[in-house]
Every structure is written in C-alpha cells, then in structure tokens.
C-alpha positions in Angstrom: 18.2 17.7 17.2 19.4 14.4 15.7 20.0 13.7 12.1 16.7 11.7 11.4 14.5 14.2 13.1 16.2 17.0 11.2 15.7 15.2 7.8 12.0 14.5 8.6 11.4 18.2 9.3 13.3 19.4 6.2 11.4 17.0 3.9 8.0 17.7 5.3 8.6 21.4 5.4 9.8 21.4 1.8 6.9 19.1 0.4 4.0 20.0 2.5 4.5 23.6 3.6 3.1 23.2 7.1 1.6 26.0 9.2 2.3 23.8 12.2 4.7 20.9 12.6 5.8 18.8 15.5 8.2 15.9 15.1 8.5 13.9 18.2 11.0 11.1 18.7 9.3 8.3 20.5 11.9 5.8 20.1 12.6 5.6 23.8 9.0 4.2 24.3 10.1 1.0 22.2 12.4 -1.9 22.4 15.3 -0.3 20.7 18.7 0.7 21.8 19.1 4.1 23.7 19.6 7.1 21.3 17.7 5.4 18.5 15.8 7.4 15.9 13.3 4.7 14.7 9.8 5.8 15.9 8.4 9.1 15.5 5.1 11.1 16.1 4.3 13.7 13.4 1.7 16.4 14.0 1.3 18.2 10.7 -1.1 21.1 9.7 -1.2 22.2 6.2 -3.5 23.9 3.8 -2.6 21.2 1.2 -4.7 18.9 3.5 -7.9 21.0 2.9 -10.7 18.7 1.6 -8.3 15.6 1.5 -9.1 12.4 3.3 -6.6 11.0 5.9 -5.5 8.3 3.5 -4.3 11.0 0.9 -2.7 12.9 3.8 -0.8 10.1 4.9 0.3 9.1 1.4 1.6 12.5 1.0 3.8 12.3 4.2 5.0 8.7 3.2 6.0 10.0 -0.3 7.9 12.9 1.2 9.7 10.7 3.8 10.5 7.7 1.4 14.2 8.4 1.8 14.0 8.2 5.5 12.1 5.1 5.5 14.6 3.6 3.1 17.4 4.5 5.5 15.7 2.6 8.5 12.8 4.8 9.8 10.6 2.0 11.3 7.3 3.6 12.5 5.4 7.0 12.2 2.4 8.0 14.1 0.5 10.6 12.1 -1.8 13.4 13.1 -2.8 15.4 10.1 -5.0 18.4 10.1 -6.2 21.2 7.8 -5.8 24.6 9.4 -9.6 24.9 10.1 -9.4 21.4 11.8 -6.4 22.3 13.9 -8.2 25.4 15.1 -11.2 23.4 16.1 -9.4 20.7 18.1 -5.6 21.4 18.4 -5.4 18.2 20.4 -2.9 15.4 19.8 -3.5 12.1 21.5 -0.8 10.5 23.6 0.9 7.4 21.9 0.2 4.0 23.4 3.0 2.3 25.1 5.0 -0.2 23.3 3.7 -3.9 23.8 7.4 -5.0 23.1 8.7 -7.1 20.4 7.0 -8.1 17.2 4.4 -10.9 16.5 7.4 -12.9 15.1 9.2 -12.6 18.4 6.1 -13.5 20.3 5.6 -16.6 18.2 9.1 -17.7 18.8 8.7 -17.6 22.6 5.5 -19.6 22.7 
C-alpha cells in the first residue's frame, strides 16, 4: 500500500469505525503522472451513519480526511452506507472514465 492510501484507511478507521471499508486508488484513470495518489474511491459502512443523510456522512469523511486534502488529495468518490443499507445492496457502481483536464484547460484550448 502507498502512503496516502494508508493514511486514508488509518484516519477513516479511527474516526468512523467502519464495519466495511474499501479504499481504491483510481488515479490511474485520470490525467496524472504514473504512481499518483490523487483520486480515490471510498466505500465505507458504519453504524455511525445510521439515520444520517448522505451530506452528513460525506461531511464526516471530509472532516476525518482534512489532513490528506491539505497534503494534495484531489478527488474522492464516496459510497457510504449504514450496515442495513449495505446488507440490502452491497453494490458499488463503477467510476466514470475521466474526461481529461479541467474546465480551465478546456477554455484555454478553444
């Protein structure tokens, strides 16, 4: 495991006590140098999410990962579930392919 991935796992485990956690480095799907750790997908199941809306769940994850974002984490795809929700679906959608560049880059090339 690489350093950023390890830090994400450590912080989420400490703060959200997941019953299921997947951290997937999707940087290779984006316009970044090989070996980058800038884009991740997180699948997190926690009893702490019971009765909470997606916004509150995402805010909890962003709060836990604040130091990682401050050190350059660029993007996070989040799939959050309570244990009951996870038992019902247990499905994580595939991430879309990167469209390449940013709006700023696209405007510069027009």
